[in-house]
C-alpha positions as CSV (number, residue, x, y, z in Angstrom):
1,M,78.8,152.5,-63.1
2,V,78.8,156.0,-64.4
3,T,80.9,158.5,-62.3
4,K,79.0,161.5,-60.9
5,Y,80.5,164.8,-60.0
6,T,79.1,167.5,-57.7
7,A,80.0,171.2,-57.6
8,I,79.0,173.3,-54.6
9,T,79.1,176.8,-53.4
10,F,77.2,179.2,-51.1
11,A,76.5,182.9,-51.0
12,P,76.8,185.8,-50.2
13,V,80.6,185.9,-50.2
14,Q,81.7,189.3,-51.5
15,G,78.7,191.0,-49.8
16,F,79.6,189.3,-46.5
17,I,83.2,190.5,-46.8
18,E,82.5,194.0,-48.0
19,K,80.1,194.9,-45.2
20,S,83.2,195.9,-43.2
21,R,84.4,199.0,-41.5
22,K,87.5,197.8,-39.7
23,L,90.3,195.4,-40.7
24,R,89.1,193.1,-37.9
25,D,85.8,192.8,-39.8
26,L,87.6,191.6,-42.9
27,Y,89.5,189.1,-41.0
28,G,86.4,187.9,-39.2
29,A,84.5,187.5,-42.4
30,S,87.3,185.6,-44.1
31,L,87.7,183.3,-41.1
32,I,84.0,182.5,-41.1
33,L,83.8,181.8,-44.8
34,S,86.9,179.6,-44.7
35,Y,85.5,177.8,-41.6
36,L,82.1,177.1,-43.3
37,S,83.9,175.8,-46.5
38,Q,86.2,173.6,-44.4
39,Q,83.3,172.0,-42.6
40,L,81.7,171.3,-46.0
41,V,84.9,169.7,-47.3
42,K,85.4,167.6,-44.1
43,E,81.8,166.3,-44.3
44,A,82.0,165.5,-48.0
45,E,85.3,163.6,-47.4
46,K,83.4,161.1,-45.2
47,T,81.4,159.7,-48.2
48,T,83.0,161.1,-51.4
49,E,86.3,162.1,-52.9
50,V,87.0,165.8,-52.7
51,I,88.9,167.0,-55.8
52,S,89.2,170.6,-54.8
53,P,90.0,172.5,-52.7
54,A,92.9,170.5,-51.4
55,G,94.2,170.7,-47.8
56,A,91.1,170.4,-45.7
57,N,93.1,170.7,-42.5
58,L,94.3,174.2,-43.5
59,H,91.5,176.5,-42.3
60,K,92.8,179.8,-43.6
61,G,91.9,180.8,-47.1
62,M,89.7,177.8,-47.8
63,P,87.9,178.5,-51.2
64,N,84.1,178.3,-51.1
65,R,83.7,176.6,-54.4
66,I,84.0,172.8,-53.9
67,L,84.3,170.0,-56.5
68,I,83.5,166.5,-55.5
69,K,83.7,163.1,-57.2
70,G,80.6,161.4,-56.0
71,E,77.2,162.4,-54.9
72,F,76.6,165.0,-52.2
73,T,73.0,166.2,-52.0
74,Q,71.9,169.8,-51.8
75,E,70.2,169.0,-48.5
76,Q,73.6,167.7,-47.1
77,V,75.2,171.0,-48.2
78,K,72.5,173.1,-46.5
79,Q,72.6,171.0,-43.3
80,T,76.4,171.1,-43.0
81,V,76.8,174.8,-43.5
82,L,73.9,175.8,-41.3
83,S,75.0,173.5,-38.5
84,A,78.5,175.1,-38.6
85,W,77.1,178.7,-38.9
86,K,74.7,178.1,-36.0
87,Q,77.5,176.8,-33.9
88,I,79.4,180.1,-34.5
89,L,76.3,182.1,-33.6
90,Q,75.7,180.1,-30.5
91,E,79.3,180.4,-29.4
92,C,79.3,184.2,-29.8
93,R,75.9,184.7,-28.3
94,S,76.8,182.6,-25.2
95,W,80.0,184.5,-24.8
96,I,78.2,187.8,-24.7
97,E,75.5,186.6,-22.3
98,K,78.1,185.1,-20.0
99,K,80.3,188.2,-20.0
100,L,77.3,190.6,-19.5
101,P,75.0,188.6,-17.2
102,D,73.1,191.7,-15.8
103,Y,71.0,192.2,-18.9
104,T,67.6,190.6,-19.7
105,Y,68.0,189.2,-23.2
106,H,65.0,189.1,-25.6
107,W,67.0,188.5,-28.7
108,E,67.0,184.6,-29.0
109,R,64.5,184.5,-31.9
110,E,66.6,187.1,-33.9
111,W,69.7,184.9,-33.5
112,I,67.7,181.9,-34.7
113,N,66.5,183.8,-37.7
114,W,70.0,184.8,-38.7
115,G,71.0,181.2,-38.2
116,N,68.4,180.0,-40.6
117,H,68.4,182.7,-43.2
118,A,71.9,184.2,-43.7
119,W,73.1,181.9,-46.5
120,E,72.0,180.6,-49.9
121,F,73.3,177.3,-51.2
122,F,74.0,176.3,-54.8
123,W,74.6,172.8,-56.0
124,G,75.2,171.3,-59.5
125,S,75.8,167.8,-60.7
126,G,76.8,165.9,-63.9
127,H,78.6,163.0,-65.3
128,S,81.7,165.1,-66.0
129,I,83.5,167.8,-64.1
130,Q,82.4,170.4,-66.7
131,A,78.8,169.3,-66.6
132,A,78.7,169.7,-62.8
133,M,80.3,173.1,-63.0
134,D,77.9,174.3,-65.8
135,D,74.9,173.0,-63.8
136,L,76.1,174.9,-60.8
137,E,76.4,178.2,-62.8
138,T,72.9,177.7,-64.2
139,R,71.4,177.2,-60.7
140,K,73.2,180.3,-59.4
141,L,71.1,182.5,-61.7
142,S,68.2,182.0,-59.3
143,R,68.8,183.9,-56.1
144,G,66.8,183.6,-52.9
145,W,66.1,185.2,-49.5
146,T,67.3,188.6,-48.2
147,A,67.0,189.9,-44.7
148,V,64.3,192.5,-44.0
149,N,64.6,194.9,-41.1
150,W,61.0,195.3,-40.0
151,I,61.3,197.7,-37.1
152,G,63.4,200.3,-39.0
153,E,66.5,200.9,-36.9
154,S,69.7,199.9,-38.7
155,S,73.3,199.2,-38.0
156,S,75.8,201.9,-38.6
157,L,77.7,199.7,-41.0
158,T,75.1,198.5,-43.5
159,G,72.3,200.9,-42.9
160,T,69.8,198.0,-43.3
161,D,70.2,195.2,-40.8
162,A,68.8,195.5,-37.3
163,I,71.1,196.6,-34.4
164,A,72.0,193.8,-32.1
165,F,71.2,194.6,-28.4
166,P,69.5,192.7,-25.5
167,G,66.1,194.2,-26.3
168,L,66.1,193.1,-29.9
169,G,63.1,190.8,-30.5
170,G,61.3,192.0,-27.3
171,E,57.5,191.6,-27.4
172,A,56.9,195.1,-26.2
173,R,58.8,196.6,-29.2
174,N,56.3,197.9,-31.6
175,P,56.9,200.6,-34.3
176,Q,53.7,202.4,-33.2
177,N,54.7,203.0,-29.6
178,R,58.4,202.5,-29.5
179,Q,60.4,205.1,-27.5
180,W,63.4,205.5,-29.7
181,T,65.3,207.9,-27.3
182,I,65.2,205.3,-24.5
183,E,66.1,202.5,-26.8
184,K,69.0,204.5,-28.3
185,N,70.5,205.0,-24.8
186,D,70.1,201.3,-24.1
187,I,71.9,200.4,-27.3
188,K,74.7,202.9,-26.5
189,A,75.1,201.5,-22.9
190,F,75.2,197.9,-24.2
191,F,77.9,198.5,-26.7
192,K,79.9,200.4,-24.2
193,S,79.6,197.6,-21.7
194,L,80.6,195.1,-24.3
195,A,83.6,197.2,-25.4
196,C,84.8,197.4,-21.7
197,V,84.7,193.6,-21.5
198,L,86.6,193.2,-24.7
199,E,89.2,195.7,-23.6
200,N,89.4,194.3,-20.1
201,L,88.3,197.5,-18.5
202,P,86.0,198.1,-15.5
203,P,82.3,198.9,-16.5
204,D,82.6,202.6,-15.7
205,A,85.7,203.1,-17.8
206,E,85.9,204.8,-21.2
207,P,86.8,202.3,-23.9
208,E,89.7,203.2,-26.3
209,G,87.7,201.9,-29.4
210,K,89.9,198.8,-30.1
211,F,86.8,196.7,-30.9
212,F,84.1,199.3,-31.5
213,A,84.5,202.8,-32.7
214,L,82.6,205.6,-31.0
215,H,78.8,205.5,-31.7
216,E,79.2,202.3,-33.7
217,K,76.1,200.0,-33.7
218,L,76.4,196.6,-35.2
219,S,73.9,193.9,-36.4
220,I,74.2,190.3,-35.3
221,P,76.4,189.1,-38.2
222,E,78.6,192.2,-38.0
223,L,79.0,191.5,-34.3
224,V,79.9,187.9,-34.9
225,K,82.6,188.9,-37.4
226,R,84.3,190.9,-34.7
227,L,83.9,188.3,-32.0
228,V,85.3,185.3,-34.0
229,T,88.7,187.2,-34.0
230,L,88.9,186.7,-30.2
231,P,91.4,183.8,-29.4
232,E,89.1,182.1,-26.9
233,I,86.1,182.0,-29.3
234,A,88.3,180.9,-32.2
235,T,89.8,178.2,-30.1
236,D,86.4,176.8,-29.0
237,L,85.3,176.7,-32.6
238,G,88.5,175.2,-34.0
239,M,89.3,178.3,-36.1
240,S,92.6,179.8,-36.9
241,K,93.6,182.6,-34.4
242,L,94.9,186.0,-35.3
243,E,98.4,186.6,-34.3
244,S,100.0,190.0,-33.4
245,F,96.9,191.8,-34.7
246,S,96.8,195.6,-35.0
247,E,94.1,197.7,-36.5
248,I,94.9,200.0,-39.5
249,Y,95.5,203.5,-38.3
250,R,94.2,205.8,-41.0
251,G,93.7,209.0,-38.9
252,P,92.0,210.4,-35.8
253,E,88.4,209.2,-35.3
254,A,87.5,211.5,-32.4
255,K,87.4,215.3,-32.8
256,N,89.8,215.9,-29.9
257,E,92.3,213.3,-31.1
258,Q,95.5,214.6,-32.5
259,G,97.1,213.2,-35.6
260,K,97.3,213.4,-39.4
261,G,95.3,211.3,-41.8
262,R,97.2,208.5,-43.6
263,W,96.9,207.1,-47.1
264,T,96.8,203.3,-47.3
265,G,97.1,200.8,-50.1
266,W,94.7,197.9,-50.8
267,F,95.1,195.1,-53.3
268,M,92.7,192.5,-54.6
269,G,93.9,189.8,-57.0
270,D,92.5,186.9,-59.0
271,G,93.9,184.3,-61.3
272,D,93.1,184.8,-65.0
273,E,90.7,182.4,-66.7
274,V,91.0,179.8,-64.0
275,G,87.7,178.2,-65.1
276,K,89.1,177.5,-68.6
277,H,92.3,176.2,-67.1
278,L,90.3,173.8,-64.9
279,Q,88.4,172.6,-68.0
280,K,91.7,171.8,-69.8
281,L,92.9,169.9,-66.8
282,A,89.6,168.0,-66.4
283,A,89.7,167.0,-70.0
284,L,93.1,165.1,-69.5
285,P,93.0,161.3,-69.1
286,N,94.1,161.8,-65.4
287,G,92.0,164.9,-65.0
288,D,91.0,164.3,-61.4
289,E,94.7,164.0,-60.3
290,E,95.7,167.1,-62.3
291,L,93.0,169.2,-60.6
292,K,94.1,168.0,-57.2
293,K,97.7,169.0,-58.0
294,F,96.5,172.4,-59.2
295,S,94.4,173.0,-56.1
296,Q,97.2,171.9,-53.8
297,A,99.7,174.2,-55.5
298,M,97.4,177.2,-55.2
299,R,96.6,176.4,-51.6
300,N,100.3,176.2,-50.8
301,W,100.9,179.4,-52.6
302,G,98.2,181.2,-50.6
303,K,99.5,179.8,-47.3
304,D,103.1,180.9,-48.1
305,F,102.0,184.3,-49.4
306,N,100.1,184.9,-46.2
307,R,102.9,183.7,-43.9
308,D,105.8,185.4,-45.7
309,F,104.1,188.8,-46.4
310,P,106.4,191.5,-45.0
311,K,104.6,192.6,-41.8
312,E,106.5,196.0,-41.9
313,I,104.4,197.1,-44.9
314,G,101.0,195.5,-44.3
315,R,99.0,192.3,-44.1
316,V,97.2,189.7,-46.2
317,V,93.5,189.5,-45.2
318,Y,92.9,186.3,-47.1
319,A,94.7,184.2,-49.8
320,G,92.4,181.5,-50.9
321,G,94.7,180.2,-53.7
322,D,93.9,182.0,-56.9
323,D,92.3,185.0,-55.2
324,F,93.6,187.3,-52.4
325,L,93.0,190.5,-50.6
326,G,95.4,192.6,-48.5
327,A,96.4,196.0,-47.2
328,I,99.5,198.1,-47.3
329,Y,100.0,200.2,-44.1
330,R,102.1,200.8,-41.1
331,D,101.2,200.8,-37.4
332,K,100.2,204.0,-35.7
333,D,103.6,204.4,-33.9
334,Q,105.6,204.0,-37.1
335,E,106.2,206.3,-40.0
336,P,103.4,206.2,-42.6
337,I,104.1,204.1,-45.6
338,T,104.6,206.1,-48.8
339,A,103.0,205.7,-52.2
340,K,106.4,204.9,-53.7
341,Q,107.0,202.1,-51.2
342,A,103.6,200.7,-52.0
343,F,104.3,200.8,-55.7
344,T,107.7,199.1,-55.2
345,W,105.9,196.2,-53.5
346,L,103.3,196.1,-56.2
347,S,105.9,195.9,-58.9
348,Q,107.3,192.7,-57.4
349,L,104.0,190.9,-57.1
350,P,104.2,189.1,-60.4
351,K,107.4,187.3,-59.3
352,E,105.6,186.3,-56.1
353,W,102.7,185.0,-58.1
354,E,104.9,182.8,-60.3
355,K,106.1,180.8,-57.3
356,H,103.0,178.5,-57.6
357,Q,104.4,177.3,-61.1
358,Q,100.9,177.0,-62.6
359,K,100.1,178.3,-66.0
360,I,97.6,181.0,-65.1
361,G,98.1,184.8,-65.2
362,L,97.1,187.4,-62.6
363,S,94.8,190.5,-62.6
364,V,95.0,192.9,-59.7
365,G,93.1,195.9,-58.6
366,F,95.3,198.2,-56.5
367,V,93.8,201.2,-54.6
368,W,95.7,203.9,-52.9
369,A,93.1,205.6,-50.7
370,G,92.9,208.8,-48.8
371,S,92.4,208.6,-45.0
372,S,88.7,209.5,-45.0
373,V,87.5,207.0,-47.7
374,P,85.3,204.5,-45.9
375,Q,86.7,201.0,-45.9
376,R,83.6,199.5,-47.5
377,D,84.0,202.0,-50.4
378,I,87.7,201.0,-50.7
379,L,86.7,197.4,-51.1
380,K,84.2,198.3,-53.8
381,H,86.9,200.3,-55.6
382,C,89.3,197.3,-55.3
383,R,86.7,195.0,-56.9
384,E,85.9,197.5,-59.7
385,A,89.6,198.0,-60.4
386,E,90.3,194.2,-60.6
387,K,87.3,193.8,-63.0
388,L,88.7,196.5,-65.2
389,A,92.1,194.9,-65.3
390,K,90.5,191.7,-66.5
391,A,88.3,193.4,-69.0
392,S,91.3,195.2,-70.5
393,G,93.0,192.0,-71.5
394,R,94.0,190.2,-68.2
395,G,97.6,189.8,-67.0
396,R,97.6,193.4,-65.8
397,V,96.9,195.8,-62.9
398,T,94.5,198.7,-62.6
399,I,95.9,201.3,-60.2
400,R,93.2,203.6,-58.8
401,I,94.0,206.6,-56.6
402,V,90.9,207.4,-54.5
403,F,90.7,210.9,-52.9
404,N,88.7,211.8,-49.7
405,S,86.1,213.5,-51.9
406,G,85.3,210.1,-53.5
407,Q,86.7,211.1,-56.9
408,Y,89.5,209.0,-58.4
409,V,92.0,208.7,-61.2
410,Q,93.0,205.3,-62.6
411,W,95.4,203.6,-65.0
412,T,95.6,200.1,-66.3
413,C,98.9,198.5,-67.5
414,P,100.2,195.0,-68.3
415,W,102.6,193.7,-65.7
416,D,105.5,193.5,-68.2
417,Y,105.3,197.2,-68.9
418,L,104.6,198.5,-65.3
419,D,108.2,199.6,-64.9
420,I,107.4,202.4,-67.4
421,L,106.8,204.5,-64.3
422,N,110.4,204.1,-63.2
423,K,111.6,205.4,-66.6
424,Y,110.2,208.8,-66.2
425,Q,112.6,211.8,-66.4
426,D,111.9,215.5,-67.0
427,R,113.8,217.7,-69.4
428,E,116.6,218.2,-66.8
429,K,117.0,214.4,-66.6
430,K,115.5,214.3,-63.1
431,S,112.4,212.4,-61.7
432,N,110.3,215.5,-60.9
433,W,106.8,214.4,-61.9
434,S,105.4,218.0,-61.3
435,H,106.9,219.0,-64.7
436,V,104.9,216.5,-66.8
437,Y,101.8,216.8,-64.6
438,Q,101.7,220.6,-65.1
439,D,102.4,220.3,-68.8
440,L,99.6,217.8,-69.2
441,A,97.2,220.0,-67.3
442,Q,98.1,223.0,-69.6
443,L,97.6,220.9,-72.7
444,E,94.3,219.4,-71.6
445,S,92.9,222.8,-70.6
446,R,93.7,223.9,-74.2
447,R,92.1,220.7,-75.6
448,A,95.3,219.8,-77.3
449,F,94.6,216.1,-77.1
450,N,90.9,216.4,-78.3
451,L,90.3,214.3,-81.4
452,D,88.4,215.4,-84.4
453,K,86.6,212.4,-85.8
454,K,87.6,213.3,-89.4
455,T,91.2,214.1,-88.9
456,F,92.2,212.4,-85.7
457,T,95.6,211.1,-84.7
458,E,97.4,210.3,-81.4
459,K,100.7,211.3,-82.9
460,F,101.0,214.5,-80.8
461,A,100.2,212.7,-77.6
462,I,102.8,210.1,-78.3
463,Q,105.4,212.8,-79.1
464,F,104.6,214.4,-75.8
465,F,104.9,211.0,-74.0
466,D,108.3,210.5,-75.7
467,I,109.7,213.7,-74.2
468,Y,109.3,212.4,-70.6
469,F,109.7,208.7,-71.3
470,P,112.6,208.7,-73.8
471,K,112.5,206.1,-76.6
472,E,109.2,204.7,-75.3
473,G,107.0,206.4,-77.9
474,K,107.9,203.9,-80.5
475,E,106.2,201.2,-78.4
476,L,102.9,203.0,-78.8
477,Q,103.4,203.5,-82.5
478,N,103.7,199.8,-83.1
479,N,100.1,198.6,-83.5
480,E,100.6,195.1,-81.9
481,R,102.6,196.5,-78.9
482,A,100.1,199.4,-78.5
483,K,97.2,196.8,-78.5
484,H,99.0,194.9,-75.7
485,I,100.0,197.9,-73.7
486,V,96.9,200.0,-73.9
487,G,94.4,197.1,-74.0
488,F,92.2,198.0,-76.9
489,S,90.6,195.1,-78.9
490,D,90.6,194.1,-82.5
491,D,87.0,195.3,-82.8
492,D,87.9,198.9,-82.0
493,N,88.1,201.2,-85.0
494,S,91.0,203.6,-85.6
495,Y,89.3,206.5,-83.8
496,E,88.6,204.4,-80.7
497,R,92.2,203.1,-80.7
498,S,93.6,206.7,-80.9
499,E,91.3,207.8,-78.1
500,A,92.3,204.8,-75.9
501,T,96.0,205.5,-76.5
502,I,95.6,209.2,-75.5
503,N,93.6,208.3,-72.4
504,W,96.2,205.7,-71.4
505,I,99.0,208.3,-71.6
506,S,97.0,210.9,-69.7
507,N,96.0,208.5,-67.0
508,L,99.6,207.2,-66.7
509,I,100.8,210.7,-65.9
510,K,98.0,211.4,-63.4
511,V,98.5,208.2,-61.5
512,G,102.3,208.4,-61.8
513,W,102.3,211.9,-60.3
514,H,100.3,210.7,-57.2
515,L,102.1,207.4,-56.8
516,C,105.7,208.2,-57.7
517,S,106.2,212.0,-57.0
518,N,108.4,213.2,-54.2
519,T,106.2,216.2,-53.7
């Protein structure tokens, strides 16, 4: 009998995570995605052999890409995920209606619609692991349904999905005669009542904003992401519970609130060429076993990374094995974390990554963000920075400093050369980054680094670099070392290589000044 393999995933994943305003949203989204994957794995284990992910009993960080030895139909995938998702929705909806019994609820149909149409399912099969994975990728090219907000009001988070409130779905709601002012007051009153319940306050009290920010209006899935972080709902569903949770304090939200905005760090990492590594393992005579060992090693690493992450500097949001997301911050009553402290942690990440003892590299996007940069924008910057790190040659980190204006500076560097930032010294042998930063600004304003396409050279930029990073200029004069450090390709011509080298030096100084300066 010919062995059959099945590869499964569902979507949206990144979109579901990135529609987030608070840290609680990120946790809630991660918990839901892991829970849905876990239910798929458990159901598949009844009739097939699950190769990856390993550790079905570990809910946190369960990857959503599943590889099975045996046959598991697309209909089984759909039914399993929808059943688990509808259970989550039912639990959250029942909890709200039980806690706020004085409302007349018209929203049942809308919850049913979200239960049926929130997810897409992708399934591939073949007589080898690679054939199943290739079939899955081909089928993913065809995408399906997206939610449409017919009435026109929208959540404050996405700007597209309908706001969840008891009158949602009411027969009397018609765009032609709808009285928005009345409805707006009803929505505001509902979210205030819900906030009072969540914060254990009397109905006429003023909530502190622990669960909902002032004037925040959420859609059904956004509301669910918040509610699954409640211990009682998580327990009823069999999900992992949040322990000692505290929201990130980035600055005052109310006009009358005193306080100074805080910068925070965000990191998003992913294993390099994991697909190719899996192909190599699958091609071995004992491929199935090797894949299981790999999956178990990465799952164990994710669990340990989450558990052992130093709580005094931040939190891991999810660690699914070869991909992870986290934040660097301190609680409101503590001293803000500094850029230097964040960089010190980042420098040690490769050693942490090596603990899984698997032969895969790591690319990371690290964002140091101003207090007013929206969280959803930060996540987008993280993803873009991570992609740039991979595109520049993998095995490296892209550091992006994002200002409140939305503008940013960024620099990409291989992990084995990241300590170059610690080698800086000014002409007085001190680590005052203002000197090199001001010199760079002067030189760039005079177009000293501009290249002429006929008589171009990066020699002057390297000499300037060597003044502040003694004896390091020779690294960039060596073509092979420069290729590794800067990240240009063999296809780039001499002009493009010179331009890339000058940009790398300029970006290093700009990022270094913001990240490592004492001023």
